[in-house]
N, C-alpha and C positions, 0 to 999 in steps of 0.2 A: 592502412583499412584501406585501402581498394577491393582489396578480396571478398569485402562484407555485399552480400543480395540482402540481408534478413536480418531487420533487426526486432529485440523484442522487450518491451519496457515494462518495469513495476509500474504500480499506479498510485498507491499511498503512497504519501511522502516522495514520490517521484515527476508525476503530474499532477494530482489533484494534490490540494493543499488539505490534507489530512485533519491540521491543530487548527486551522482557521474556521473549518469548516466543521471540524467536532465543538469548537466554542458556540457557532450560531444555532448548533443544534440542542447541546445542552440549554443552554440561555432557553431556546424557545420552550423547549419539557420541562425542564423547572418551572416556567411560568404557568406553561399549560396545566401542571397540577398541584401550582398553589402551594408550591414548595420554597419556603423562604432561606433557599443556597447562593451565600456569593459565587460567582461563579468561576472569580480568579482564586481564590482560593483552593476550589473542591480542582480546580483543572491545573496545580499547584502540585496537588498530591495523587489526582487519575494521572497525570502524564505519567512520570514513571512505572507506576504500578498496570498500568497497561502495557507501559513495555515489555516488561514483566512475564504478563500475561502470558500476550501474544510468541513469547520464547518458550515458554511451556508450553503454547497450544501449538507451536511447531516442532516441538521435541516429542510429541505426542502423550504429552502427559497430562493434559487437561482437555477435554471437548469442550467445541463451542458455546455449548450451553453455561457451564462452569464458568469459561471466561467472559461471556457477558455479565455472570452474577458476581464474581468474586472481585474483578474491579472495582464494579459498583460499592460492593461492601467495603473493599479495604481501602476506597480513599472517603468514602464516609463515615469511618472508622478515626483514620486518617485525620481528619478535620472535627473529630469531636460530635461528630451528627449523628443522631439516634435514629434510624431509618427501619420501616420493619422490612423483614423478606418480599411481603405480599407489595409494597408501595419500588420496592428494588426492580423486580420481577415487570409493572409495570413502566418503569422509565427505562428497563433492558430495551423493550418491546415498541415504547415512543421514539426514543433512541436511533434504532433500526430505521424504522420508517420512518421517519425524518430527514434522517442522514443522508439517505443516496439524494435529495430533494435538493442539497447544496449544491453548488457550483462553481466556487472558487475554484479555481487553478494556481499553479508556481510560477510562479512571474518567470517566463521570456516560455511557456509551453507551446503556446497556438504556434508562436515564432517558429520553433523548433521543427514541431510537426509538418507544418508548411512547408519548410525548407527541406524537410526527410523526406516529405513522400512522394514525389514525383524520379527520387531515385531510392527508394528502397524498399521491401513490401514488410511494413511495421506491422510490431502484432503486441499483444497483451499475457505476461503470466503476472498472477496474483494468487497470494494466497486469504485473500480475501473471500467474503460469501461469497458463493453465486446472486442472490437476489438482491444483496446491496450494491456489488460491482457492477450487474444488470445498468440497475438504477442510476450510478453514476457518469456512465458512458454515456445514457441516454439523456439526461438531463442538459449534459454543461456539451452536448453534440462532437464528443468525442467518440463514438463508434465510428466516423465516417473514416476516421483515418488508419484502421486497423481489421487486418484482412482476419486475423485467427486470435480470438480471446480465452484464456484457457483459465481455470482461477484451481484450484486447491480441490475444492468440491468434486470437480469432473475426473480429477486427474486423482483423488482418492490418496496423494500424499501431498507436503507441503515444500517450498524451496525450503534450504537445499536439498532437497533428495532430488536424485536425479533422472527416477523417472519423470518427474513433471516436466523435465527439460524436454525427456523423448517424446513425452506426450506434444508438447506444443511444437516440437520441430515436426515430427510427424504429420500433424494436422495441417502444417506450416508448406509441408512439402520442402524442408530446407533442410541443408546438412549442416552439420554445428563447423565446420572448415569455415563455411561462407557463411556464419551464425555471429551477430554481438548482443550481449546482455546489457540493460541501463537500467540500475536500481540504486534505491541511496542506505539497504542492507550490506556490511560488507559479508557477513555472515551468509545471509538467503539469497542475495542478489548473486555477489560479484566469486565469493568461495564455492557458491552451488554453479554457478556458473562454469568456471574455471576447471572445476574437479570433474568437470560433464565431460568437458573439452572447449566448448567455448571460448570466443575472449567475451572480457565485459569491462564498461566503465562505470565505478562508484560515481555518483552524483551526492558528491562528500558537501553538501550543503551547512552540516550541523559542524564540519570541520573538525570531524574525528584522526587520530593521529594515525596512518594505514602505512600498511610497509612501500619501500620506495617504488617496489616494482610496478604497485595496482596503479594501473591506466584509472584516473579520477578528473574531474572540472567539481568549481567549486558553485557556478554556474550552467543554466540549462542552456545558455546559447554558446557557451562556450565549444559546443558541440558541432556548434556551425564551420566553425575551423579544424576538427578533427575528420568529421565527415563528409 
């Protein structure tokens, strides 16, 4: 990895602890709206549904508003709870508002960024929504680590589309030969980068069965032994 000069990170599920922050946010929102929802049961249904909705969103099969509505609608249906469309829209709005204010990072994130920052140019490529991702970076004090932050709304496409990688590298004045992508999604982050012509490392904390040729780490601090 001695040829690497620019490192591009994914944000959610890679540095920012999406699952923990999402759980806290739904707890806040349900309490605020006086909804008697068992958060644990809700999240058990919600997490795989949300993952599928994001896959459809990446593939341009649904838009942002549909994602935000359907992930809630289908989750409530899965736990046999009747919730009106109006309430679902309110939950969706409140969730987005409170989510970016949560500050839990994945274990080792700050140590790794402090280690990498003096050695490399660091950047973000995220499929997340612009208004939420900006808040996440600001409220966690992560923004000081990154020179360029590119989201899918800026690029007009989502990872793994090569256009978003091209946009990020152009803004960072980086070359694909000297750039590295680090993210948790094999499809969006790793294959997206590799197919574009970049090196990639999968942060495989969910321990998915990946092809042997794929560079991977199970903990962020393992990056300090590679880079």
